[in-house]
C-alpha positions, 0 to 999 in steps of 0.5 A: 449461637453467636459463634454460629453467626460469626462463622456464617458471616466469615464464610459468606465474606470469603465466598463473596471475595472469591466470587468477586475476584473470579469476576474481575479475572474474567472481566480482565481476560475479556478486556485483553481478548477485546483489545484492538491491536494496531498496525501502521503500514507505509505503502506505495501510492499505487496501492491506495485503492487495493490496500484500502479495500484489503485493509478493511477486511483484515481489520474485520478478520483480526479485530485490529486497526490499520493506519496506512501512510501512502506515498512515493516508495523512495520517500517512504524508505527515507522516512523509515531510515530516519526512524519513522514508526512503521510496522510494515513497508510495502514498496512499488520496487523491490530495490528499496526493500533490498536496500533496507534489508542491507541496512538491517532495518527489516526482518529479512525472513518476512520480505516477499514479492506480493505483486507486479504492477503495470502502467498505461497512457491516461487522459480525461475523457472530455479533456481533448478531441484528439485520440491519445492511446499510445506513447507516440500520441504524446508527440502530438502538438495538442499535448502540451503537458504530460504528467509522470511520477518523479522518476528520482524516487517513484518507481512508477515514474521510473518505469514511465521514463524507461518506457519513453526512453526505450521507445525513443521518445524521451528527448522529444517529450522531456520539455512537456513533462510535469512530475508528481511527487507520487503516482496518485498526485500524477493522476490528480494532474490529469484529472484536474486538467493540469496535464493533457495526458500522463502515465499512471498505474493500472491499479489507480485506473477507474473506468469512466473517470479516465481513459487508460491504455496499457503500455507494453511491459517489455519497454520497462523493467518489471515493477516487482513490488516487495513487502517486509516487516520493519524490525522496530515493530512491536507487532511482528505476528500481526504484521506477518498476518497482514502480509499473508492476508494480502497473498491469501484467498481474500487479498489476492483476488482483490489485488488482481481486481486492481490490475496487479499481477500476483506471483505465480500468475506471471 
């Protein structure tokens, strides 16, 4: 009788250990599946509104978390060259991504053009009684300050400068110019009335908050915007997923809603 009880206890103990082990493995598997992967994206300031919206949807679709660092393309590229821990670089000008590719800082096969941008003349609705709709209107004496992004490192600022030069107006308005570090700060100058007018990205235009009039894109070089995965990333697959998401059936219409011209539509 004692032997029977002994074997029963041993068998029960073994079953209990096996059951417990199986539960732990299942729990561990579930924890791995529920683990939130993270991406850090360096993105040009013109993408602030569009990428914030796209990013939220991508997080829901992939159970991931995205942290955006918005700034001027040139300054972000410089940060990447100095080792900033970004997974993706979304530039407002393809030249900056090409430069990083030449320095072996991106994964070449992941580079792609995801959008073309547009610029326009901008004012605050109640900032002035004069009409400012064209580049030539910037010559009016009532326009004391004109805000553009710094053309030295901000592609949208460079496009603004090119448009003014092509129109033969640069020399006449240069003394009026104030430079934003990026296109978002340029808009802030206008919204806070530190400039009577400015040139900003269509993608940052909010109807009712500012007046906006498109500038003929023949006046400046195309704002071809390129994106790529940084070669230091530990999340290559997720980064590629994000790039595909931007250009896919969910991301593409959102980009278009913010005024971007997506490849294939130009």
